[in-house]
Structure formats: C-alpha cells, structure tokens
C-alpha positions as CSV (number, residue, x, y, z in Angstrom):
1,M,-74.9,-129.7,87.8
2,N,-72.1,-129.5,85.2
3,R,-70.6,-132.6,86.2
4,I,-69.6,-135.5,83.7
5,E,-71.7,-138.4,84.9
6,N,-71.4,-140.7,82.0
7,H,-68.5,-141.1,79.6
8,P,-67.9,-143.8,76.8
9,I,-64.4,-144.7,78.2
10,L,-63.9,-143.2,81.6
11,T,-65.6,-144.2,84.8
12,F,-66.5,-141.9,87.6
13,P,-67.5,-143.5,90.9
14,E,-69.9,-141.9,93.2
15,R,-68.1,-139.9,95.8
16,K,-69.3,-138.4,99.2
17,E,-71.0,-135.1,99.0
18,I,-69.4,-132.1,100.8
19,A,-71.1,-129.0,101.9
20,F,-69.5,-125.5,101.7
21,R,-70.4,-121.9,101.2
22,F,-69.7,-119.7,98.3
23,N,-70.4,-116.0,98.8
24,G,-72.9,-116.8,101.6
25,T,-74.7,-119.6,99.4
26,D,-74.8,-123.1,100.5
27,M,-73.3,-125.4,97.9
28,I,-72.4,-129.0,97.3
29,G,-69.2,-130.5,96.0
30,R,-67.8,-134.0,96.0
31,E,-64.9,-135.6,97.9
32,G,-61.7,-135.1,95.9
33,D,-62.8,-132.0,94.2
34,T,-60.8,-128.9,94.1
35,I,-62.7,-125.7,95.1
36,A,-62.7,-124.7,91.6
37,A,-64.1,-127.9,90.3
38,A,-66.8,-127.9,92.7
39,L,-67.7,-124.4,91.8
40,H,-67.6,-125.1,88.1
41,A,-69.8,-128.3,88.7
42,S,-72.3,-126.1,90.4
43,G,-72.5,-123.7,87.6
44,V,-70.2,-121.0,88.8
45,K,-68.0,-119.7,86.0
46,V,-66.8,-116.3,87.2
47,L,-64.4,-116.8,90.1
48,G,-63.6,-113.0,90.6
49,H,-62.8,-109.9,88.9
50,H,-59.6,-108.3,88.1
51,F,-58.8,-105.5,90.8
52,K,-58.3,-102.7,88.3
53,S,-60.2,-103.5,85.0
54,H,-62.9,-105.5,86.8
55,R,-63.0,-107.9,84.0
56,P,-64.3,-111.3,85.0
57,R,-61.8,-114.1,85.8
58,G,-62.7,-117.8,85.4
59,F,-61.1,-121.3,85.8
60,Y,-58.1,-120.9,83.5
61,C,-54.8,-122.9,83.9
62,A,-55.9,-125.5,86.7
63,I,-52.4,-126.0,87.9
64,G,-51.9,-123.0,90.2
65,N,-49.7,-120.9,87.9
66,C,-52.0,-118.0,87.1
67,S,-53.9,-115.6,89.4
68,S,-57.5,-116.1,87.8
69,C,-58.7,-118.3,90.6
70,L,-57.6,-116.4,93.8
71,M,-60.2,-116.3,96.4
72,V,-60.7,-115.8,100.0
73,V,-61.1,-119.2,101.8
74,N,-61.9,-119.3,105.5
75,G,-60.8,-115.7,105.8
76,V,-57.4,-116.3,104.2
77,P,-57.0,-114.2,101.0
78,N,-55.1,-115.3,97.7
79,V,-55.9,-119.0,97.9
80,R,-55.4,-120.6,94.5
81,V,-58.7,-122.6,94.5
82,C,-57.7,-124.6,91.3
83,V,-55.4,-126.7,93.4
84,E,-56.9,-126.4,97.0
85,R,-58.9,-129.3,97.9
86,L,-62.6,-128.8,99.1
87,E,-63.3,-129.6,102.7
88,E,-66.4,-129.8,104.6
89,G,-67.9,-126.5,105.9
90,M,-65.3,-124.2,103.9
91,D,-66.3,-120.6,103.5
92,V,-65.2,-119.4,100.0
93,R,-65.6,-115.8,98.7
94,Q,-64.8,-114.1,95.5
95,Q,-61.7,-111.7,95.8
96,D,-62.0,-108.5,93.8
97,D,-59.0,-106.9,95.1
98,K,-55.4,-107.7,95.8
99,G,-56.2,-109.7,98.8
100,V,-55.4,-107.5,101.8
101,L,-54.8,-109.6,105.0
102,P,-57.6,-109.0,107.7
C-alpha cells in the first residue's frame, strides 16, 4: 500500500476498511477516503486515458476542478473521484471516453 502510516508530526488513526471494486478487481480503502485516494493508496496511478490522445490521466488537482479523475461509479459516468467519498461495495471503472450515459 502507498499510504502514509508513520509521520514525525501528524497522526493517522486506524480507520475501518471499506471493500470496493475497480475495473472488476476487489480492492480495499479506508473510511473517509475519496475514491481517488483509495486507488492511489492501492497503487493505482492511472485513472483513465484522454478520449482523443489516449494519454494516461492521473490524480491531478484533488479539488474537483480538472477532468483528470473522471470515472464511472456505480454505472454513473463523469464522477470526479478526487472529491467523491468511497462507500462500501462501490463499482468504479476507468472512463476512456466522454462519458456517454447508458
């Protein structure tokens, strides 16, 4: 995991684990994580690809202003996972297009 466990100044209390799925793979996050933070802590660095150039997109602004973290969450496209809280049982998928509604 790529999660800060020990820090010389800050403390990080143990939080409840939350199970979710990313691109069909079972993953674990922590209570209070955003989806992007849980993915990053699990080693996922590429959140999707640009729909035209196919360049990889990653965790960028972390405040919901850019479009680098758009994903399909529970079947809903264009969710900004950098500000969306992780919930038990979520189904998260990379979005490599403009996010056409089903």
